[in-house]
Backbone as CSV, one residue per row, in Angstrom:
resi,resn,N_x,N_y,N_z,CA_x,CA_y,CA_z,C_x,C_y,C_z
1,MET,160.534,128.266,123.882,161.431,127.479,122.967,161.277,127.165,121.726
2,THR,162.031,127.233,120.943,161.777,126.742,119.519,161.879,125.387,119.268
3,ASP,161.294,124.739,118.365,161.437,123.281,117.837,162.923,122.969,117.769
4,ASP,163.875,123.812,117.195,165.386,123.423,117.000,165.991,123.471,118.784
5,GLU,165.689,124.332,119.404,165.938,124.352,120.645,165.809,123.046,121.486
6,ILE,164.363,122.842,121.220,163.963,121.639,121.979,164.817,120.328,121.525
7,GLU,164.690,120.301,119.910,165.441,118.989,119.443,166.820,119.104,120.011
8,ARG,167.552,120.012,120.194,168.868,120.175,120.680,168.960,119.782,122.066
9,LEU,168.155,120.099,122.842,167.921,119.538,124.339,167.745,118.110,124.465
10,ALA,166.725,117.652,123.735,166.396,116.473,123.786,167.477,115.304,123.355
11,THR,168.075,115.760,122.284,169.287,114.793,121.566,170.334,115.032,122.628
12,GLY,170.540,116.221,123.154,171.732,116.263,123.976,171.707,115.048,125.164
13,PHE,170.038,115.433,125.782,169.549,114.362,126.917,170.034,113.088,126.571
14,CYS,169.421,112.721,125.172,169.920,111.279,124.826,170.913,110.530,124.552
15,ALA,172.007,111.653,124.174,173.562,111.561,123.764,174.388,111.400,125.141
16,PHE,173.577,112.165,126.173,174.459,112.303,127.566,175.221,113.358,127.451
17,THR,174.994,114.486,126.628,175.878,115.492,126.421,175.309,116.773,127.190
18,LEU,174.352,116.846,127.256,173.290,117.878,127.889,173.940,118.507,128.874
19,PRO,174.467,119.650,129.186,174.978,120.224,130.289,174.036,120.378,131.677
20,LYS,174.576,119.614,132.819,173.636,119.624,133.707,172.709,120.681,133.857
21,ALA,173.078,122.070,133.929,172.403,123.216,134.365,171.233,123.382,133.387
22,GLU,171.269,122.965,132.205,170.185,123.061,131.425,169.105,122.241,131.578
23,TRP,169.432,121.146,132.421,168.198,120.011,132.643,167.336,120.585,133.654
24,THR,166.533,121.461,133.211,165.532,122.260,134.090,164.093,121.527,134.174
25,HIS,163.248,122.080,134.840,161.748,121.690,134.784,161.265,121.746,133.283
26,GLY,161.602,123.110,132.602,161.128,122.834,131.486,161.696,121.945,130.239
27,ALA,163.010,121.788,130.167,163.787,120.682,129.611,163.448,119.639,129.906
28,HIS,162.946,118.988,131.212,162.313,117.394,131.346,161.120,117.338,130.408
29,PHE,160.238,118.449,130.249,159.130,118.459,129.857,159.131,118.541,128.223
30,ALA,160.109,119.610,127.760,160.682,119.635,126.375,161.101,118.363,125.906
31,THR,161.985,117.577,126.393,162.593,116.304,126.077,161.387,115.279,126.074
32,ALA,160.272,114.844,127.067,159.340,114.043,127.168,158.244,114.638,125.591
33,LEU,158.160,115.616,125.471,157.239,115.959,124.424,158.153,115.490,123.186
34,TRP,159.191,115.742,122.987,159.877,115.636,121.789,160.270,114.206,121.636
35,LEU,160.337,113.303,122.477,160.467,111.932,122.483,159.204,111.392,122.025
36,ILE,157.873,111.783,122.603,156.746,111.498,122.088,156.497,111.749,120.762
37,LEU,156.562,112.948,120.307,156.499,113.225,119.017,157.015,113.114,117.913
38,LYS,158.523,112.992,118.241,159.301,112.763,117.105,160.183,111.373,117.231
39,ARG,160.147,110.698,118.250,160.885,109.388,118.456,159.874,108.165,118.742
40,PRO,159.244,107.778,117.552,158.346,106.673,117.663,159.045,105.322,117.855
41,ASP,160.118,105.082,117.830,160.984,104.194,118.278,161.434,103.913,119.719
42,ILE,160.872,104.959,120.415,161.333,104.973,121.799,159.696,105.156,122.851
43,THR,159.625,104.243,123.605,158.507,104.177,124.402,158.939,104.897,125.890
44,PRO,158.501,106.033,125.729,158.973,106.902,127.021,158.922,106.481,128.442
45,GLU,157.504,105.991,128.456,157.282,105.303,129.815,158.153,103.898,130.365
46,ARG,158.523,103.377,129.184,159.495,102.281,129.409,161.092,102.717,129.197
47,ASP,161.182,103.311,128.415,162.587,103.703,128.076,163.480,104.987,128.976
48,MET,162.319,105.756,129.281,163.002,106.966,129.972,163.647,106.618,131.295
49,PRO,163.182,105.679,132.247,163.991,105.324,133.353,165.389,104.969,133.305
50,ALA,165.758,104.424,132.198,167.246,104.227,132.038,167.804,105.310,131.391
51,MET,167.242,106.020,130.384,167.795,107.117,129.956,168.119,108.225,130.875
52,ILE,167.317,108.516,131.883,167.568,109.273,133.045,168.479,108.781,134.160
53,ARG,168.266,107.821,134.475,169.562,107.406,134.856,170.905,107.086,134.507
54,GLY,170.968,107.192,133.155,172.261,107.199,132.769,172.795,108.532,132.404
55,TYR,171.489,109.599,132.388,172.102,110.695,132.017,172.525,111.432,133.243
56,ASN,171.766,111.056,134.561,172.331,111.633,135.763,173.596,111.122,135.973
57,GLU,174.023,109.850,135.758,175.392,109.440,136.196,176.268,110.165,135.032
58,SER,175.986,110.340,133.900,177.021,111.094,132.989,177.353,112.721,133.354
59,VAL,176.423,113.212,134.264,176.753,114.258,134.776,177.072,114.532,136.275
60,GLY,177.608,113.069,136.645,178.138,113.390,138.115,177.033,112.841,139.012
61,GLY,175.864,112.696,138.562,174.795,112.650,139.583,174.847,111.145,140.081
62,VAL,173.953,110.826,141.288,174.285,109.476,141.931,172.358,109.032,141.973
63,ASN,172.298,107.925,141.283,170.750,107.561,141.492,170.592,106.734,142.680
64,SER,169.885,107.347,143.640,170.041,106.477,144.876,168.579,106.575,145.607
65,ASP,168.394,106.246,146.862,167.051,106.574,147.648,167.058,107.931,147.846
66,THR,167.570,108.756,147.814,167.721,110.353,148.074,167.844,111.260,147.114
67,GLY,168.106,110.833,145.844,168.478,111.749,144.738,168.537,111.171,143.409
68,GLY,168.405,111.536,142.512,168.482,111.439,140.829,167.196,110.761,140.454
69,TYR,167.184,109.604,139.644,165.731,109.094,139.195,164.786,108.870,140.153
70,HIS,163.613,109.228,140.074,162.515,109.301,140.668,161.268,108.442,139.749
71,GLU,160.895,107.451,139.913,160.046,106.387,139.107,158.684,107.301,139.070
72,THR,158.001,107.634,140.289,156.586,108.109,140.185,156.464,109.788,139.667
73,ILE,157.600,110.598,139.745,157.719,111.804,139.117,157.688,111.626,137.768
74,THR,158.662,110.877,136.977,158.746,110.448,135.849,157.544,109.842,135.200
75,GLN,156.894,108.885,135.628,155.545,108.312,135.156,154.303,109.126,135.189
76,ALA,154.318,109.991,136.463,153.308,111.187,136.560,153.431,112.032,135.377
77,SER,154.616,112.641,134.898,154.914,113.707,134.050,154.573,113.011,132.722
78,LEU,155.184,112.011,132.453,154.453,111.490,131.059,153.081,111.290,130.878
79,HIS,152.581,110.687,131.770,150.947,110.604,131.949,150.390,112.030,131.732
80,MET,150.819,113.072,132.465,150.187,114.659,132.007,150.525,114.806,131.011
81,THR,152.087,114.860,130.244,152.347,115.005,128.825,151.292,114.568,127.684
82,ARG,151.055,113.229,127.912,150.355,112.546,127.159,148.806,113.035,127.154
83,ALA,148.071,113.483,128.344,146.872,114.091,128.570,146.732,115.391,127.882
84,LEU,147.991,116.311,127.809,148.058,117.495,127.331,148.011,117.116,125.915
85,LEU,148.810,116.445,125.372,149.053,116.420,123.862,147.462,115.757,123.292
86,ALA,146.709,114.895,124.066,145.649,114.597,123.424,144.534,115.379,123.288
87,GLY,144.758,116.771,123.913,143.874,118.087,123.723,144.242,118.889,122.749
88,LEU,145.533,118.539,122.050,145.961,119.389,120.948,145.819,118.910,119.671
89,PRO,146.171,119.619,118.575,146.046,119.013,117.082,147.156,117.799,117.002
90,GLN,146.551,116.923,116.199,147.753,115.934,115.861,148.907,116.257,115.448
91,ASP,148.870,117.397,114.570,150.026,117.791,114.012,150.793,119.057,114.883
92,VAL,150.576,119.058,116.031,151.224,119.927,117.040,152.856,119.791,116.861
93,THR,153.278,121.062,117.040,154.952,120.930,116.993,155.387,120.874,118.588
94,PRO,156.417,120.405,118.413,157.025,120.231,120.054,157.087,121.948,120.740
95,ALA,157.508,122.871,120.137,157.663,124.239,120.667,155.786,124.517,120.960
96,THR,155.115,124.561,120.080,153.709,124.822,120.356,152.897,124.164,121.564
97,ALA,153.369,122.543,121.562,153.011,121.912,122.627,153.662,122.182,124.056
98,LEU,154.942,122.410,124.119,155.894,123.065,125.286,155.180,124.272,125.847
99,ALA,154.553,125.374,124.701,154.028,126.480,125.093,152.756,126.283,125.984
100,ALA,151.997,125.438,125.441,150.413,125.073,126.120,150.852,124.247,127.381
101,LEU,152.134,123.563,127.545,152.273,122.706,128.751,152.804,123.804,129.893
102,MET,153.693,124.561,129.465,154.091,125.399,130.386,153.172,126.548,130.604
103,ALA,152.213,126.954,129.970,151.051,127.609,130.474,150.144,126.988,131.376
104,SER,150.226,125.995,131.305,149.358,125.077,132.213,149.785,124.698,133.609
105,PRO,148.881,124.309,134.417,149.313,124.096,136.048,150.836,123.471,135.583
106,LEU,151.099,122.312,134.856,152.296,121.750,134.956,153.466,122.504,134.515
107,GLY,153.279,123.694,134.346,154.628,124.646,134.021,155.127,125.138,135.424
108,ASP,154.298,125.053,136.656,154.759,124.894,137.723,155.370,123.863,138.567
109,LYS,156.613,124.086,138.734,157.326,122.779,139.402,156.831,121.988,140.432
110,ASP,155.904,122.725,141.269,155.117,122.021,142.328,153.932,121.453,141.979
111,TRP,153.778,121.279,140.313,152.274,120.600,140.271,152.027,119.523,140.923
112,LEU,153.187,118.818,140.939,152.921,117.423,141.586,152.045,117.381,142.576
113,PHE,152.385,118.532,143.780,151.792,118.289,145.103,150.352,118.672,145.281
114,THR,149.600,119.060,143.931,148.206,118.976,143.744,147.838,117.432,143.816
115,TYR,148.609,116.452,143.540,147.948,115.070,143.687,148.786,114.042,144.820
116,TRP,149.993,114.401,145.348,150.657,114.025,146.237,150.976,114.590,147.188
117,SER,150.854,113.935,148.574,151.501,114.790,149.836,153.054,114.966,149.414
118,ARG,153.612,115.928,149.967,155.213,115.996,149.988,155.621,114.672,150.733
119,ASP,155.240,114.117,151.739,155.821,112.855,152.376,155.755,111.711,151.445
120,THR,154.499,111.589,150.684,154.337,110.333,149.975,155.338,110.648,148.800
121,LEU,155.276,111.654,148.031,155.876,111.705,146.956,157.495,111.610,147.066
122,MET,157.859,112.224,148.180,159.515,112.158,148.479,159.903,110.997,149.096
123,SER,159.061,110.089,149.567,159.436,108.772,150.029,160.239,107.679,149.124
124,VAL,161.029,106.884,149.747,161.777,106.029,149.138,161.148,105.019,148.017
125,ALA,159.918,104.682,148.342,159.045,103.842,147.769,158.597,104.467,146.544
126,ALA,158.166,105.834,146.587,157.907,106.662,145.345,158.988,106.615,144.187
127,ARG,160.048,107.182,144.994,161.286,107.242,143.887,161.575,105.868,143.304
128,ARG,161.293,104.438,143.884,161.609,103.426,143.270,160.753,102.977,142.366
129,ASN,159.507,103.196,142.852,158.546,102.532,142.162,157.297,103.522,142.247
130,TRP,156.283,103.323,141.061,155.005,104.007,141.062,154.106,103.779,142.433
131,VAL,154.118,105.272,142.908,153.200,105.302,144.049,151.987,106.032,143.639
132,ALA,150.632,105.580,143.645,149.396,106.179,143.170,149.574,107.552,144.053
133,PRO,148.719,108.697,143.509,148.457,109.755,144.174,147.809,109.556,145.611
134,ASP,147.960,110.292,146.610,147.273,110.116,147.761,146.480,111.185,148.078
135,LEU,146.244,112.551,147.243,145.304,113.418,147.649,144.124,113.593,146.652
136,GLN,144.690,113.366,145.300,143.622,113.088,144.003,143.941,112.591,143.107
137,SER,143.230,111.592,142.289,143.480,111.025,140.959,144.029,112.000,139.957
138,LEU,145.196,111.334,139.173,145.461,112.121,138.042,144.329,112.052,137.111
139,PRO,144.324,113.284,136.483,143.213,113.190,135.188,143.382,112.056,134.117
140,ALA,142.399,111.699,133.559,142.335,110.521,132.657,143.194,111.005,131.155
């Protein structure tokens, strides 16, 4: 993805106008990177829960105990995004950062199961609140 494509995705997400079909694994990370790198007025760890819930509802989704917003996945993804960014140059572009992220284990949509068992991660508790990994700790 180019910087312009990432900005289009992220601004569409923020405006609740991004088509649901475009809200992919890569788009989640592209948006997180763009918010961290380009929107200092937004604190993703604090603000993304409401943004994701609102986006989900705008495309006809429901935020419930079985679908929609997932707190543990969101916070873990943001943690890992920041960890990846810490290893890149300060002036990294969103496109360069996304390419590095997608080339890493995070590019696999099942990366979370390195840290959480499926039962723990898919639990109602993990969807509603942060639940620490039960297989191994996230990298610092």
